[in-house]
MARLOFI-510881 format. One record per residue (C-alpha): residue in one letter; x, z, y. Coordinates in Angstrom, 3 decimals, padded with zeros to 6 digits. Example, Ala and Ser with C-alpha at 12.3 -4.5 7.8 and 13.67 -1.06 7.14 Angstrom:
<rec "A",<012.300,007.800,-004.500>>,
<rec "S",<013.670,007.140,-001.060>>,
END
This chain:
<rec "M",<000.000,000.000,000.000>>,
<rec "K",<001.982,-001.277,002.963>>,
<rec "K",<001.094,000.484,006.187>>,
<rec "L",<002.127,000.260,009.808>>,
<rec "L",<004.311,003.075,011.111>>,
<rec "F",<002.130,003.653,014.152>>,
<rec "I",<-000.804,004.374,011.843>>,
<rec "F",<001.257,006.974,010.017>>,
<rec "L",<002.331,008.639,013.260>>,
<rec "S",<-001.175,008.635,014.686>>,
<rec "L",<-002.531,009.959,011.412>>,
<rec "F",<-000.111,012.879,011.461>>,
<rec "L",<-001.022,013.778,015.036>>,
<rec "F",<-004.714,013.591,014.177>>,
<rec "L",<-004.293,015.830,011.147>>,
<rec "F",<-002.223,018.311,013.142>>,
<rec "T",<-004.855,018.603,015.851>>,
<rec "N",<-007.712,018.815,013.339>>,
<rec "S",<-006.211,021.381,010.999>>,
<rec "C",<-009.392,023.450,011.105>>,
<rec "K",<-011.062,020.997,008.711>>,
<rec "K",<-011.450,022.303,005.184>>,
<rec "A",<-008.613,021.234,002.927>>,
<rec "E",<-009.538,019.957,-000.522>>,
<rec "V",<-005.945,020.438,-001.671>>,
<rec "S",<-005.309,024.056,-000.703>>,
<rec "N",<-002.128,026.077,-001.198>>,
<rec "T",<-000.776,025.345,-004.664>>,
<rec "S",<-001.087,028.094,-007.283>>,
<rec "T",<001.545,028.672,-009.917>>,
<rec "C",<001.083,027.886,-013.601>>,
<rec "T",<003.341,028.330,-016.600>>,
<rec "N",<004.208,026.346,-019.711>>,
<rec "A",<005.702,027.323,-023.010>>,
<rec "S",<009.359,026.380,-023.229>>,
<rec "T",<010.010,022.798,-024.290>>,
<rec "T",<011.245,022.231,-027.808>>,
<rec "S",<014.916,021.471,-028.271>>,
<rec "H",<015.805,017.851,-027.688>>,
<rec "P",<019.242,016.203,-027.773>>,
<rec "K",<018.630,014.669,-024.358>>,
<rec "G",<017.102,017.811,-022.858>>,
<rec "F",<020.125,018.892,-020.851>>,
<rec "E",<020.684,015.345,-019.608>>,
<rec "L",<017.035,014.853,-018.635>>,
<rec "Q",<016.847,018.145,-016.740>>,
<rec "G",<020.079,017.325,-014.951>>,
<rec "F",<018.680,013.906,-014.107>>,
<rec "I",<015.588,015.205,-012.311>>,
<rec "D",<017.565,018.035,-010.695>>,
<rec "S",<019.934,015.469,-009.210>>,
<rec "Y",<017.095,013.564,-007.559>>,
<rec "V",<015.615,016.706,-006.056>>,
<rec "K",<019.032,017.268,-004.499>>,
<rec "Q",<018.746,013.782,-003.018>>,
<rec "G",<015.498,014.724,-001.250>>,
<rec "I",<012.576,014.173,-003.646>>,
<rec "P",<010.298,017.237,-003.106>>,
<rec "G",<009.154,017.759,-006.707>>,
<rec "I",<009.275,015.997,-010.067>>,
<rec "S",<007.593,016.545,-013.417>>,
<rec "L",<008.774,014.523,-016.408>>,
<rec "L",<007.813,014.172,-020.082>>,
<rec "V",<009.724,011.992,-022.550>>,
<rec "G",<008.908,011.222,-026.171>>,
<rec "D",<011.076,009.543,-028.836>>,
<rec "S",<012.069,009.928,-032.489>>,
<rec "N",<013.677,013.287,-031.669>>,
<rec "G",<010.411,014.751,-030.406>>,
<rec "V",<009.086,015.522,-026.944>>,
<rec "W",<010.906,016.946,-023.947>>,
<rec "Y",<009.281,018.012,-020.698>>,
<rec "G",<010.504,019.672,-017.550>>,
<rec "A",<010.197,019.826,-013.801>>,
<rec "A",<012.353,020.286,-010.719>>,
<rec "G",<011.846,020.950,-007.028>>,
<rec "K",<008.774,022.205,-005.232>>,
<rec "A",<005.060,021.527,-005.626>>,
<rec "D",<004.359,023.244,-002.305>>,
<rec "L",<007.215,023.245,000.202>>,
<rec "E",<005.362,025.327,002.759>>,
<rec "N",<004.821,028.188,000.302>>,
<rec "N",<007.960,027.707,-001.802>>,
<rec "I",<006.003,027.062,-005.017>>,
<rec "T",<008.120,025.589,-007.798>>,
<rec "Y",<006.831,022.401,-009.425>>,
<rec "A",<005.804,023.019,-013.051>>,
<rec "P",<004.792,020.425,-015.692>>,
<rec "C",<001.306,021.966,-015.933>>,
<rec "M",<000.549,021.120,-012.287>>,
<rec "V",<-001.619,018.119,-011.470>>,
<rec "Q",<-001.125,015.511,-008.796>>,
<rec "K",<-002.623,012.228,-007.673>>,
<rec "L",<-001.744,009.265,-009.901>>,
<rec "G",<-002.694,006.425,-007.551>>,
<rec "S",<-003.095,003.129,-009.391>>,
<rec "I",<-002.674,004.597,-012.868>>,
<rec "T",<-006.403,005.083,-012.291>>,
<rec "K",<-006.698,001.331,-012.920>>,
<rec "M",<-005.248,001.601,-016.428>>,
<rec "M",<-007.753,004.330,-017.250>>,
<rec "M",<-010.519,002.130,-015.842>>,
<rec "G",<-009.290,-000.712,-018.036>>,
<rec "V",<-009.482,001.443,-021.165>>,
<rec "M",<-012.944,002.653,-020.229>>,
<rec "V",<-014.099,-000.951,-019.723>>,
<rec "M",<-012.765,-001.961,-023.150>>,
<rec "K",<-014.669,000.931,-024.713>>,
<rec "L",<-017.854,-000.363,-023.082>>,
<rec "V",<-017.040,-003.828,-024.438>>,
<rec "E",<-016.670,-002.392,-027.948>>,
<rec "E",<-020.084,-000.773,-027.600>>,
<rec "G",<-021.673,-004.046,-026.484>>,
<rec "T",<-022.584,-002.640,-023.075>>,
<rec "L",<-020.397,-004.953,-021.029>>,
<rec "H",<-019.054,-008.499,-021.333>>,
<rec "L",<-015.700,-009.371,-019.790>>,
<rec "D",<-016.677,-012.920,-018.860>>,
<rec "D",<-019.783,-011.956,-016.926>>,
<rec "K",<-019.493,-012.945,-013.287>>,
<rec "V",<-019.387,-010.237,-010.660>>,
<rec "S",<-022.236,-012.070,-008.941>>,
<rec "K",<-024.441,-011.519,-012.019>>,
<rec "W",<-024.461,-007.794,-011.309>>,
<rec "L",<-023.873,-007.351,-007.583>>,
<rec "D",<-026.480,-008.506,-005.083>>,
<rec "A",<-025.560,-011.565,-003.056>>,
<rec "K",<-025.983,-009.514,000.117>>,
<rec "L",<-023.456,-006.951,-001.102>>,
<rec "I",<-020.695,-009.486,-001.797>>,
<rec "K",<-021.590,-011.836,001.046>>,
<rec "D",<-018.546,-013.163,002.916>>,
<rec "I",<-016.123,-011.705,000.360>>,
<rec "V",<-014.348,-014.945,-000.413>>,
<rec "N",<-014.153,-015.733,-004.175>>,
<rec "A",<-016.418,-012.825,-005.163>>,
<rec "D",<-019.216,-015.176,-006.209>>,
<rec "Q",<-016.877,-017.099,-008.536>>,
<rec "V",<-014.937,-014.450,-010.457>>,
<rec "T",<-015.558,-012.479,-013.649>>,
<rec "L",<-014.938,-008.895,-014.704>>,
<rec "R",<-011.933,-010.190,-016.655>>,
<rec "N",<-010.548,-011.743,-013.468>>,
<rec "C",<-010.880,-008.383,-011.721>>,
<rec "L",<-009.064,-006.547,-014.514>>,
<rec "Q",<-006.221,-009.078,-014.567>>,
<rec "H",<-005.863,-009.647,-010.813>>,
<rec "T",<-006.691,-013.340,-010.998>>,
<rec "T",<-009.486,-013.260,-008.405>>,
<rec "G",<-007.379,-014.037,-005.341>>,
<rec "I",<-009.637,-011.672,-003.382>>,
<rec "Y",<-008.133,-010.061,-000.291>>,
<rec "D",<-006.605,-006.618,-000.894>>,
<rec "L",<-008.551,-003.877,000.879>>,
<rec "I",<-005.545,-001.636,001.406>>,
<rec "T",<-003.626,-004.236,003.389>>,
<rec "N",<-006.237,-004.002,006.147>>,
<rec "S",<-004.988,-001.987,009.143>>,
<rec "D",<-008.585,-001.438,010.290>>,
<rec "F",<-009.194,000.467,007.068>>,
<rec "Y",<-006.322,002.823,007.824>>,
<rec "L",<-007.545,003.294,011.367>>,
<rec "A",<-010.900,004.279,009.904>>,
<rec "V",<-009.100,006.757,007.633>>,
<rec "L",<-007.249,008.018,010.708>>,
<rec "H",<-010.502,008.822,012.468>>,
<rec "N",<-011.999,010.519,009.405>>,
<rec "P",<-009.172,011.490,007.008>>,
<rec "N",<-011.358,013.699,004.783>>,
<rec "K",<-014.162,011.176,004.333>>,
<rec "H",<-015.445,010.550,000.811>>,
<rec "W",<-015.853,006.769,000.882>>,
<rec "T",<-018.452,004.937,-001.185>>,
<rec "G",<-017.726,001.505,-002.577>>,
<rec "E",<-020.327,-000.067,-000.321>>,
<rec "E",<-018.657,001.486,002.738>>,
<rec "L",<-015.322,-000.065,001.787>>,
<rec "L",<-016.562,-003.631,001.323>>,
<rec "P",<-016.812,-004.472,005.069>>,
<rec "F",<-013.005,-004.255,005.273>>,
<rec "V",<-012.817,-007.148,002.784>>,
<rec "R",<-015.432,-009.456,004.283>>,
<rec "N",<-014.347,-012.638,006.064>>,
<rec "Q",<-010.737,-012.124,005.014>>,
<rec "T",<-008.538,-014.978,003.814>>,
<rec "P",<-008.097,-014.946,000.024>>,
<rec "M",<-004.652,-015.020,-001.556>>,
<rec "F",<-005.551,-018.117,-003.590>>,
<rec "A",<-008.576,-019.912,-005.019>>,
<rec "A",<-010.356,-017.962,-007.735>>,
<rec "N",<-008.598,-017.988,-011.120>>,
<rec "T",<-005.697,-020.165,-009.927>>,
<rec "G",<-003.067,-017.441,-009.528>>,
<rec "V",<-002.143,-013.851,-010.304>>,
<rec "K",<-001.610,-011.257,-007.593>>,
<rec "Y",<-002.421,-007.560,-007.336>>,
<rec "S",<-005.460,-006.530,-005.294>>,
<rec "N",<-007.087,-003.103,-005.188>>,
<rec "T",<-010.367,-004.779,-004.247>>,
<rec "N",<-010.627,-006.061,-007.819>>,
<rec "F",<-011.139,-002.562,-009.191>>,
<rec "L",<-013.457,-001.596,-006.360>>,
<rec "L",<-015.732,-004.488,-007.363>>,
<rec "L",<-015.297,-003.598,-011.030>>,
<rec "S",<-016.451,-000.012,-010.417>>,
<rec "L",<-019.571,-001.263,-008.628>>,
<rec "C",<-020.363,-003.679,-011.459>>,
<rec "I",<-019.954,-000.970,-014.108>>,
<rec "E",<-022.437,001.256,-012.325>>,
<rec "K",<-024.935,-001.578,-011.988>>,
<rec "I",<-024.573,-002.588,-015.656>>,
<rec "T",<-024.774,000.914,-017.137>>,
<rec "G",<-026.898,002.773,-014.597>>,
<rec "K",<-024.255,005.536,-014.697>>,
<rec "S",<-021.527,006.699,-012.347>>,
<rec "H",<-018.217,005.137,-013.330>>,
<rec "S",<-016.748,008.617,-012.790>>,
<rec "D",<-019.045,010.023,-015.486>>,
<rec "L",<-018.054,007.153,-017.765>>,
<rec "L",<-014.334,007.836,-017.269>>,
<rec "H",<-014.951,011.384,-018.444>>,
<rec "E",<-017.284,010.370,-021.267>>,
<rec "K",<-015.252,007.481,-022.676>>,
<rec "V",<-011.659,008.505,-021.905>>,
<rec "F",<-010.938,012.021,-020.608>>,
<rec "T",<-013.227,014.028,-022.903>>,
<rec "P",<-012.445,012.227,-026.201>>,
<rec "L",<-008.708,012.608,-025.522>>,
<rec "K",<-009.145,016.270,-024.485>>,
<rec "M",<-007.634,015.568,-021.087>>,
<rec "N",<-008.832,018.915,-019.777>>,
<rec "D",<-006.523,018.924,-016.756>>,
<rec "T",<-007.568,015.514,-015.447>>,
<rec "Y",<-009.836,015.087,-012.411>>,
<rec "Y",<-011.311,012.114,-010.573>>,
<rec "H",<-011.318,012.726,-006.860>>,
<rec "T",<-013.571,012.496,-004.852>>,
<rec "H",<-016.121,013.003,-007.638>>,
<rec "D",<-014.444,016.113,-009.103>>,
<rec "A",<-013.245,019.202,-007.281>>,
<rec "L",<-009.478,019.641,-007.497>>,
<rec "P",<-007.932,022.749,-009.086>>,
<rec "S",<-005.676,025.247,-007.345>>,
<rec "I",<-002.705,023.989,-009.384>>,
<rec "T",<-002.726,020.660,-007.496>>,
<rec "A",<000.695,019.840,-006.074>>,
<rec "Q",<000.959,019.042,-002.385>>,
<rec "G",<001.856,015.451,-001.450>>,
<rec "Y",<004.480,014.507,001.129>>,
<rec "F",<005.691,011.541,003.167>>,
<rec "D",<008.211,010.868,005.934>>,
<rec "L",<005.625,010.134,008.632>>,
<rec "Y",<008.071,010.234,011.538>>,
<rec "N",<010.638,008.012,009.821>>,
<rec "K",<013.158,010.691,010.775>>,
<rec "K",<013.976,012.023,007.301>>,
<rec "T",<011.456,014.831,007.555>>,
<rec "L",<008.561,015.513,005.195>>,
<rec "S",<004.957,015.953,006.311>>,
<rec "N",<002.119,017.164,004.106>>,
<rec "V",<-000.477,014.381,003.610>>,
<rec "S",<-002.296,015.904,000.627>>,
<rec "N",<-005.722,015.806,002.257>>,
<rec "V",<-005.845,012.223,003.474>>,
<rec "V",<-008.443,010.290,001.458>>,
<rec "T",<-007.607,006.599,001.102>>,
<rec "G",<-010.774,005.528,-000.682>>,
<rec "S",<-010.243,007.740,-003.735>>,
<rec "G",<-012.921,007.591,-006.408>>,
<rec "N",<-013.733,003.888,-006.162>>,
<rec "G",<-011.947,002.469,-009.178>>,
<rec "Y",<-008.509,001.798,-007.746>>,
<rec "T",<-007.171,005.317,-007.097>>,
<rec "G",<-008.278,008.929,-007.307>>,
<rec "V",<-007.319,010.345,-010.720>>,
<rec "Y",<-005.258,013.573,-010.669>>,
<rec "S",<-003.505,014.764,-013.820>>,
<rec "N",<-000.388,016.365,-015.267>>,
<rec "V",<002.257,015.017,-017.630>>,
<rec "F",<000.649,016.599,-020.696>>,
<rec "D",<-002.695,014.872,-020.187>>,
<rec "L",<-000.899,011.630,-019.381>>,
<rec "Q",<000.903,011.960,-022.703>>,
<rec "K",<-002.474,012.382,-024.437>>,
<rec "F",<-003.705,009.227,-022.720>>,
<rec "L",<-000.618,007.219,-023.633>>,
<rec "M",<-000.707,008.397,-027.246>>,
<rec "G",<-004.426,007.695,-027.548>>,
<rec "V",<-004.136,004.165,-026.216>>,
<rec "F",<-000.800,002.837,-027.480>>,
<rec "I",<000.249,004.922,-030.490>>,
<rec "N",<-002.706,006.568,-032.247>>,
<rec "K",<-005.202,004.016,-030.904>>,
<rec "S",<-007.858,006.714,-031.025>>,
<rec "V",<-009.736,005.832,-027.850>>,
<rec "I",<-010.014,002.040,-028.209>>,
<rec "S",<-009.397,-000.228,-031.193>>,
<rec "S",<-006.289,-002.284,-031.879>>,
<rec "A",<-008.366,-005.392,-031.164>>,
<rec "S",<-009.324,-004.036,-027.740>>,
<rec "L",<-005.713,-003.153,-026.949>>,
<rec "N",<-004.652,-006.657,-027.970>>,
<rec "E",<-007.303,-008.032,-025.616>>,
<rec "M",<-005.849,-005.941,-022.810>>,
<rec "M",<-002.401,-007.346,-023.589>>,
<rec "Q",<-003.213,-010.970,-022.812>>,
<rec "W",<-000.475,-011.413,-020.237>>,
<rec "K",<-000.259,-013.457,-017.068>>,
<rec "K",<002.825,-013.641,-014.846>>,
<rec "D",<002.594,-011.735,-011.571>>,
<rec "Q",<003.266,-014.096,-008.675>>,
<rec "G",<004.846,-011.228,-006.756>>,
<rec "S",<007.447,-010.244,-009.373>>,
<rec "E",<009.462,-012.290,-011.840>>,
<rec "H",<009.691,-009.330,-014.229>>,
<rec "T",<006.056,-008.159,-014.271>>,
<rec "D",<003.112,-009.506,-016.262>>,
<rec "F",<-000.498,-008.385,-015.822>>,
<rec "G",<-002.843,-007.631,-018.675>>,
<rec "L",<-006.341,-006.160,-018.340>>,
<rec "G",<-005.609,-003.027,-016.315>>,
<rec "I",<-002.021,-002.722,-017.563>>,
<rec "F",<001.462,-004.052,-016.763>>,
<rec "R",<004.281,-005.368,-018.897>>,
<rec "I",<007.793,-004.981,-017.490>>,
<rec "N",<010.294,-007.352,-019.090>>,
<rec "A",<013.359,-007.137,-016.841>>,
<rec "D",<015.967,-007.084,-019.608>>,
<rec "Q",<013.978,-007.990,-022.721>>,
<rec "G",<014.718,-006.094,-025.927>>,
<rec "D",<014.142,-002.359,-025.738>>,
<rec "A",<013.682,-002.593,-021.970>>,
<rec "L",<010.263,-004.215,-022.409>>,
<rec "R",<007.649,-001.582,-021.636>>,
<rec "I",<003.894,-001.427,-021.141>>,
<rec "G",<001.895,000.838,-018.859>>,
<rec "H",<001.269,001.241,-015.157>>,
<rec "T",<002.762,002.574,-011.956>>,
<rec "G",<000.853,004.513,-009.340>>,
<rec "G",<001.232,005.543,-005.744>>,
<rec "D",<-000.696,006.877,-002.787>>,
<rec "L",<000.169,008.374,000.594>>,
<rec "G",<001.898,011.451,-000.812>>,
<rec "Y",<002.332,010.797,-004.534>>,
<rec "A",<003.923,008.450,-007.076>>,
<rec "S",<003.672,008.267,-010.883>>,
<rec "E",<004.620,006.098,-013.856>>,
<rec "V",<003.305,005.939,-017.442>>,
<rec "Y",<005.240,003.623,-019.769>>,
<rec "Y",<005.466,002.954,-023.501>>,
<rec "F",<008.300,001.049,-025.222>>,
<rec "P",<006.528,-000.661,-028.156>>,
<rec "K",<009.659,-001.791,-030.007>>,
<rec "T",<011.099,001.718,-030.275>>,
<rec "N",<007.964,003.883,-029.992>>,
<rec "R",<009.425,005.744,-027.000>>,
<rec "Y",<007.605,006.676,-023.829>>,
<rec "Y",<007.802,008.579,-020.576>>,
<rec "V",<005.448,009.894,-017.923>>,
<rec "I",<006.659,011.042,-014.525>>,
<rec "N",<004.907,012.598,-011.518>>,
<rec "V",<006.522,012.821,-008.085>>,
<rec "N",<004.864,014.435,-005.072>>,
<rec "Y",<006.216,011.962,-002.540>>,
<rec "G",<004.533,008.749,-001.415>>,
<rec "T",<006.502,005.581,-002.078>>,
<rec "N",<004.064,002.816,-001.092>>,
<rec "G",<005.187,002.888,002.535>>,
<rec "D",<008.796,002.280,003.532>>,
<rec "S",<010.801,005.454,004.104>>,
<rec "F",<014.282,006.876,003.615>>,
<rec "L",<013.330,008.199,000.158>>,
<rec "K",<011.742,005.038,-001.211>>,
<rec "P",<015.070,003.501,-002.364>>,
<rec "T",<015.947,006.849,-003.947>>,
<rec "Y",<012.671,006.878,-005.898>>,
<rec "L",<013.075,003.260,-007.015>>,
<rec "Q",<016.603,003.956,-008.216>>,
<rec "M",<015.363,007.051,-010.053>>,
<rec "V",<012.656,005.262,-012.058>>,
<rec "K",<015.038,002.411,-012.864>>,
<rec "E",<017.599,004.876,-014.216>>,
<rec "L",<014.858,006.762,-016.056>>,
<rec "A",<013.738,003.664,-017.957>>,
<rec "D",<017.341,002.983,-018.975>>,
<rec "L",<017.852,006.627,-019.970>>,
<rec "V",<014.750,006.717,-022.163>>,
<rec "R",<015.520,003.478,-023.982>>,
<rec "K",<019.158,004.384,-024.784>>,
END
């Protein structure tokens, strides 16, 4: 989510002068975990995350699984203002990893015969609702899942961020977000290219609710979170957040200082962002989808893994709600999703050739440019290499 610096600065000033508003992410409470089991890479992994906290990352929680078992740990602070240490049991915002969970939920609905991937969006959404959203009358649910719609990306609209600036705690509905997409130039003609757009999952969430007559939030719980016993997973703004939610930070001033942006709502709860979780629940999700295949069938997972090359990256392919990263081939090939929001970043990746995986949560926003963004990008690159060794 690329954003203009002046919006960040204005947003900080607005939040500072409106601090009397009720915070949904309040001071972070402590939680404790049992000690991790012994792992031959344990010392190295702990040293790895410790080193990146020393480089400025506020807090990190990491879980790694391989043939030697599972290691988890954390470093840094979940709440800088109150000196609360980050622990693996703490939850944080996952950003676009929400989309992978949406993709799994959609495939479950397909298995049940409730939904058909090749239905057009226009079959389910009123013409008035999608009026002047270029390409929306031509694309299917499959196109939305695989980012082949060409539809303008909501979160690239500076007017949207100005609206967030004026009402940072607002719980947006999908219908309220659509005006920021109307009369915008598409990225390409429908189904002629592949490029990431958050609007795709906004439209998908609206279609799901029209098709099923249920909240897509309720369906995420019913089809994904509850079956996998993801008891520490929440979908904001539909679910209240627990006291063990880590604070989120960003360098708003571009002066190598961290500001707390935990309570800025960037459209959470509309299909493209909003899930909060910890590394243990993310492990349950990853295991249930890619290893045990207990939440959707192998056939559904294979359907999700029909890849198309991302026009924005030579090393990334898009499936239905998931990514494939193939930078180095061999063991480096991994499947999953990245996530980011104003004050948070996460990754969930599985290495299918070696049955290894990792999940990482970081309470610093990396979608906007800042002094710590290169540090974060270097960290996750090194992490992928470390896990696959």
